[in-house]
N, C-alpha and C positions, 0 to 999 in steps of 0.2 A: 726734401722729396721722399715720401715713404711710401710702403707696400699700399696701405689704405688709398692713398692718393692716385696711384698708378692703377689699382684695380678699378676705383670708381671711373676712371678717364676711360679704361678699355672697354668698360661694361657701357658706358655712355656711346663709344665708338659702334658697338654692337647692335644697341637698342635706337641709338638717334634720339632717345626722349630721358629727361630726367625723372619724370613720373616712374616708368617703366625700369630705371636703373635703379630708384628706391626702392620699388618692391623686391627685385631679384636680389639686393644686397640686404634686404630687411632693414631698412634706414627710411629716416623722414626726408623730405624733399630739402629742407633748409640744411641737413648735414650733407648732402650728395653736393648741393651748391656752394657750401663751405668748402668742402675738401677741393672742388675744381677750383674755387677761386685761389686758395693756397697754394695749388700746384702752379696756376698761370702766375702769381705773384714770384713764387722762386724763380721761375723760369723767365721771365720778363717780357712775356709775350701771349696774348690771348690764344686759347684753343679752340674756342665755340663762339658763333655769332649767336648772341641773344636778342632775340626778337620775341617781344611782348606779344602774347595772344597766339603764338605759333605753337604747336603740339611737337612739331619735332625740331630736334637740335640740327644746327649746319657746323660743321667744322672750319674753321679758319685753314689757310693755306700751311701755315705752320704748324696749326693742329693735325694735319694730314701728315705732312713730314714726321710729326713725333711719334706717331703710330709705331713706326717701327723701332725707334728706341725705347719704347714702353714696352714693348713686346721684349727687347733683349733684356730691358731690365727685370722682370717678370720672368724670362727665363734664367736667369742668374739667381735671380732670388730662390727660386726652386731647387736648381743644383746644390746651392749653399745649404739649404734644408736637410737635401738627401745626405750630404756629407755630414751634417749635424746628427742627422736621426741614426745613421748605423754606416760606421767605418769599416765593419768586418764584411757584412753580407753585400753581394753585388745585386744591383737591380739591372733587368735587361727588358726593354719594352720591343716587342717582335710584333710585326705587322705582317700578317700571312691570311690567304684566303682558306676559307672553312675546309676544302678540298685536301690543300697541301697539309695542312694541321693534322688532319685524320688519317689521310691515307700515307701520309709520308713521314711526317716530323715528330708524330705522337710517342713512337721508341726514343728518339733522342731526347725528346723533353724529359720522358720516363726515367732514361738514365741520368742525364744534368741534375733532376730533382731527387735523386736517391739519398739514401742515408749520409749523413755529414756533408750534405751538400753547401755549399758557401755561395748558391746563386739563387736569387728569385725572380721569379718571369711574370710578366705582365704582357698576355699573348691577347692580341686584339685581331679578329677574324670576321668582322662584318663589313668590311673595305673593299673596295675594287681597286686594280691594278694602278690605275691612275690617282685614286686618292690617297694610297699609299705613298705614292713620291710627294705628294704634298704634306703630310704627316712627317715623314722623314725631313723634308727641306726645313720643316719648321721645328725640327727635334722633339716631337711629338712621340716618335718612336727611335728607336736607335739601329734597328737592321730590319730589313723587309723582303720580303720575297714577291716576286709580280712575274707576269706571264708576258708582258713586251717591255721593249727598251725605250725610255725617253730621255731627251737630252736635258739635263739640269746642270748646271754650272759646277754646284757642291756637292752632287751625288756621284759615287761610284758604282757602276752598274757591271756586273760580272756574271756570264752565263754560269748556271749550275747544274743543270742536267737538261735532255732531250727524250721525249716519250710519245709512242707512235698510240694511235687509237685505233679501238676494235668493235665491233658489234657483239653485245651481248644478250643472251635471253635466257631465260629460266631452263630448268631440266626438261621441260615438254616445249622445245622452241617449234615455233611457228615455221619457220624455214630453215630446213636442214641440210646446211651446205659449210663447208669449210671456208669458202669464199661467197661474198653474197654482195648483191648490187641494191642500193636504198630503192630501186625501182621495183624490187622484190617484197619490200616491207610495206604494213600497214600504218601509216603515218597517225592514224585515229590512236594507235596503242603504243605510242613512244611516250618514254618517261626523259624528259629533257632538261639538261643544265647546259649554260653557257661557257665552255671551258675557258675559252678566250677569243678576244676579237676575231682571230683568222678563223677559227671553229665557226664562229658566229655569221661569217660571210659564206664560208662553206655550205653551212646548214640552210642558209636563206636561199642558196642557189637549187640545191638539192631536194630539200624536203619543206622549207615553209611556205614556197609557191604552191604546193599540193594540198595541204592542210595544216591545222595547228596540232601540236603535241596533245595528247591525252593530258598529260601533267607537266607542268614547267614549275620548277624549285630551282633555289639558291643553294641547298646544301644537300650534300650526299646523304647525311642522316635520315633526312626528311623523303627524299626518293626512295631510301631502302625501305621505310615504313609505309610508303603508300603504293610498293610493288605488290600488288595483290592479284592482277589478273594474270593468267599461265601464258597469254599472248605477249604481254609486255615486253618491250625491246628498248634498249637503249645505248647508244656509242659512249664509251668512256674511255679516258687514257688508262695507260697500263697500270698505274700506282693505285688506282681507284678500284679498276678491276679485280687487284689482289685483295685488297679489304674487303669489296662486296663478296668475294669468293670464300671468305672465311665465314661469313653468314649464311650463305646458300649457295646450292651447287650452281653453275653458269655453265651455259653452251655459249662457246667463243668463238667468233668468226672474223677473217679478214674482210674489208670492203674492197670491190673492186675499184671504187670511184674514192680512193683513200683521202681522207681528208687529211689537212696538215698538220703535222707533229706539233705537240706541245711542248714549248719552251720556257722554263723556268728560270728567271734570273735572280741573283740576289743582290741587294740593293743596301748601301749603307753611305753615310756621310763623310765627306772628304774632312771634315774639322768636326770629329765628334766631341760631345759633353765631357769635360773632364771627370763626372762622376762616373759615366757609361763606357768609357774607353777600355779599361780591364775588362770588363762583360763582355765585351765585344769580341776582345783578343780571344777570350778564353772560350767564348761559344764558337767562333770561326775554326779554332783549332778542334774542339769537338766534332762540329760540321764536317769539316775536311776527312777526318776518319770514318766518318759514319757514312758520306759518301761513296767512299772505296768499295763498299758492297754492292754488287750489282742486282737490279730487280730480277725475282726471280721468274724463269720462263713459264709459261702454261701452254696445254696442246690446244690446238685448234681443230675444230669439228668434232668435238666431241664434249660430253658432260663432264665438269671438273670443280673439285672443291679444294679451296685453299686450307690445309690442315697444319699448316706449322703455326 
């Protein structure tokens, strides 16, 4: 049993096609079939059902059971290669949403990657919270930051921080008041990002039934670039407001019908990979120190810009 055979089998599992597998691996179909047969001979049982004239491959019952073993085999091989490649520099794979990366963790990353750093970071920010649990469960990331708590047997979930959401407008606000109800806002000028599931439910109740937002996006960087009209407004958590206020002056108000706070959780695997254990510990120590610094307060009912 070797890497080529395991890789070929897992590709067949994903494609359910010998032809597609050959295309993806840049191999001939006879080579793919030979690797599969060689693996089956070594295991002593068939992995697929061979039906002539059928385009799609079906797995046997034992073939289905063997998937988990093959994935663990591949994971161990990757860990071995990481050890072989570099025994001095640590690598940490982080899964985190765009808004947390930009508004909260960038200074931490910058500090960790400073001069003489022995840590390399692979940061994934294009996944939703539920997807990050799956990535962590399969050891595709080493640590993650999510907005809701799910129960996975092998994942440890720990509350990291909680933050309130506020209304933000430009320096020429349409509604001039330190406390505003969503009924006073023009929904056709809203800039929208779904901060978490609880916020989405709240938003559906108070705003989505009236009108759709002017602009919906999934990154705060894009929303900032598209914030053009003076009357645009947005509801955002504290950390994002602090980041936006570095770029533009904002008028900040509390909401009378307050949305639920956004809670951030840290997730890590109960049984981390050998190659990432030291990196996770190193990062967690730095994170604990970093999170001791409280978020800066900002004034309500007046125009303000973050000059720090």
